[in-house]
N, C-alpha and C positions, 0 to 999 in steps of 0.2 A: 725742426722736427715738430710735428703736430701733437698736441696734447689730446689723447684719446681716452675716454673713460668707458669702461665696460660695465654694463649693469646686468647683474644676474637676477633674473626674475624667477622666483620660486612659485610654481603653480602646484598647489596642493589640491588634489581632487579628493573629495570626500568619497571614501570607499562605500559603495552601496552593498548592503548585506543581501544575500540571496533570500528569496521568499518562495515558499511552496503554498499553493492554495489548499487549505484544509478540506473544503468540500470536494474538490477535484480528486485529491489523493484518496480521500475516504471512499468516494464512489468508484475509483479505479480499483482499489483493493477489494471492495465489495463485489464488483463484477468479476475480478480474477478468482476470488474464492468461490463464487457461485458457479462459474464456468468449470473450475477444477472439480467441484463437487459433482456437477452433471456428468463430466467425463468419467469420473470414478464410478458413478452409478451405471453409466453406459457400459463400462468395462465389466461390471458385475453381471450385466445382462448378456453381453456378447460372449464373454469367456469366464464363466463362473468357476471353472476348474483351476484357473491360474491363481486365484486367491489374492491377487495384487491389490484389490480394493479393500480388503479387510483391515489393514492397518489404518487407513484413512477413517474408517467408520468409528474407530475408538475415540476420535476427537469430537464427535457429535453426540449430544445428549439425547437420549430417548429414541434413537433409531432402532428399529426392530428387524430390518431387512430391506427387501426391494419392493416395497408397497407404496401406494400413493401418499399415505400419512408420513412415511419416512422421507419421501422425496420432498414434500412440502416443508416439513420440519427442518430438513437438512439445508434446503435453499434459504429458508428464513434465517437459520443460524449462520449460514455463510455470509449473507448480506449484513447481518447485525455485527458479527465479529470482524468481518473484513472492513466494514465501514468504521467501526470503532478503532481498529488497528491503524488504518490509514489516517484518520483524523488525529489520533494521538501522536503518531509519528510526525505528521506535518506540523502540529502544534509545538512539539518538542524541538523539531528542526528549526522552526521559525524563531523560537525563543533563544536557542543556542546561537543561531546565526546573528541575531540582533545583539546579543550579549557579547559574543566573542569574535564575530565576523567583522 
């Protein structure tokens, strides 16, 4: 009977943690917030009697209605707050993924 030796080889692959691009997610949420704001303003122009746009407007500082100043201010706030939220979410995700992933 032949003497056979079995060798078990353990291959440990280093688990790579997931990574989200901070600028990409920031820009994505900024664009999402700006488009959502524009759609809200458009709804206010098209169907003002529905009043569906009113709850959204409470989240924006300094908006007075459906004028050019409010449109520009709302877009600016959408880009700033959306970008901030996206960048912060991505940074937190990357930290937690590296730490616990």
